[in-house]
C-alpha positions in Angstrom: 0.0 0.0 0.0 1.3 3.5 -0.9 2.0 6.1 1.8 0.5 9.5 1.8 4.0 10.9 1.0 4.2 8.9 -2.2 0.7 9.8 -3.3 1.1 13.5 -2.5 4.4 13.6 -4.4 2.9 11.8 -7.3 0.0 14.2 -7.6 2.4 17.2 -7.2 4.6 15.8 -10.1 1.6 15.3 -12.3 0.2 18.8 -11.6 3.6 20.4 -12.3 4.0 18.4 -15.5 0.5 19.2 -16.6 1.2 22.9 -16.3 4.5 22.7 -18.0 6.5 23.5 -14.9 9.9 21.7 -14.5 9.5 19.1 -11.8 12.1 19.7 -9.1 12.3 18.7 -5.4 11.8 22.4 -4.5 8.7 22.8 -6.5 7.3 19.5 -5.2 8.0 20.6 -1.6 6.3 24.0 -2.3 3.2 22.3 -3.6 3.1 20.0 -0.6 3.4 23.0 1.8 0.6 24.8 0.0 -1.6 21.7 0.1 -0.7 21.4 3.9 0.6 17.8 3.4 3.5 16.8 5.6 5.9 14.1 4.1 9.3 12.8 4.9 11.9 15.1 3.5 13.3 12.5 1.1 10.1 11.9 -0.9 10.3 15.1 -3.0 14.0 14.5 -3.9 13.3 10.8 -4.9 10.4 11.8 -7.1 12.3 14.6 -8.7 15.1 12.2 -9.5 12.6 9.7 -10.9 11.2 12.4 -13.2 14.7 13.3 -14.5 15.3 9.7 -15.5 11.8 8.7 -16.8 9.3 10.5 -19.0 6.2 11.3 -17.0 3.9 10.7 -20.0 5.4 7.2 -20.3 4.9 6.6 -16.6 1.2 7.7 -16.9 0.5 5.6 -20.0 2.0 2.5 -18.2 0.4 3.2 -14.8 -2.4 0.7 -15.4 0.1 -2.1 -15.6 1.1 -1.5 -11.9 -2.4 -2.2 -10.5 -5.5 -0.5 -9.4 -4.8 2.9 -7.7 -8.4 4.1 -7.6 -8.9 3.2 -3.9 -5.6 4.8 -3.0 -6.4 8.0 -4.9 -9.8 8.2 -3.2 -8.2 8.3 0.2 -6.1 11.4 -0.4 -9.0 13.9 0.0 -8.3 17.4 -1.2 -4.6 16.9 -2.1 -5.3 16.9 -5.8 -7.2 20.2 -5.8 -4.7 21.8 -3.5 -1.9 20.5 -5.7 -3.5 21.9 -8.8 -4.0 25.3 -7.1 -0.3 25.3 -6.0 0.8 24.4 -9.6 -1.2 27.4 -11.0 0.5 29.7 -8.4 3.9 28.3 -9.3 3.2 28.8 -13.0 2.2 32.4 -12.4 5.4 33.0 -10.4 7.5 31.4 -13.2 5.8 33.6 -15.8 6.4 36.7 -13.7 10.1 35.7 -13.3 10.5 35.2 -17.0 8.8 38.6 -17.7 11.1 40.4 -15.2 14.2 38.7 -16.7 13.1 39.7 -20.2 12.5 43.3 -19.2 15.9 43.4 -17.6 17.6 42.0 -20.7 15.8 44.6 -22.9 16.8 47.5 -20.8 20.4 46.3 -20.4 20.8 46.6 -24.2 20.7 50.4 -23.8 23.2 50.5 -20.9 26.6 51.5 -22.4 
């Protein structure tokens, strides 16, 4: 049986991937904090390393081969919706950072 830490990290990875945000241990940890889910500190790191080595789309397509996860998913409560909200907030932050960097680059062209 999967632990809450595994499930929460799985949902965080899926939400980040769905929104096109790079999956890192820091982003997973941030999403878990926003979702108010406490996990052992090693889970986000392990999942981030897994995602670096394997394609998330491939993992999702082959998830049915691992067994039925419907009952495990039902037991997580609001983690999915909180993870989705956190992913949207992270996406907005990333877009803002990119915008700020772009503006700095443009204005630095005129600094001579």
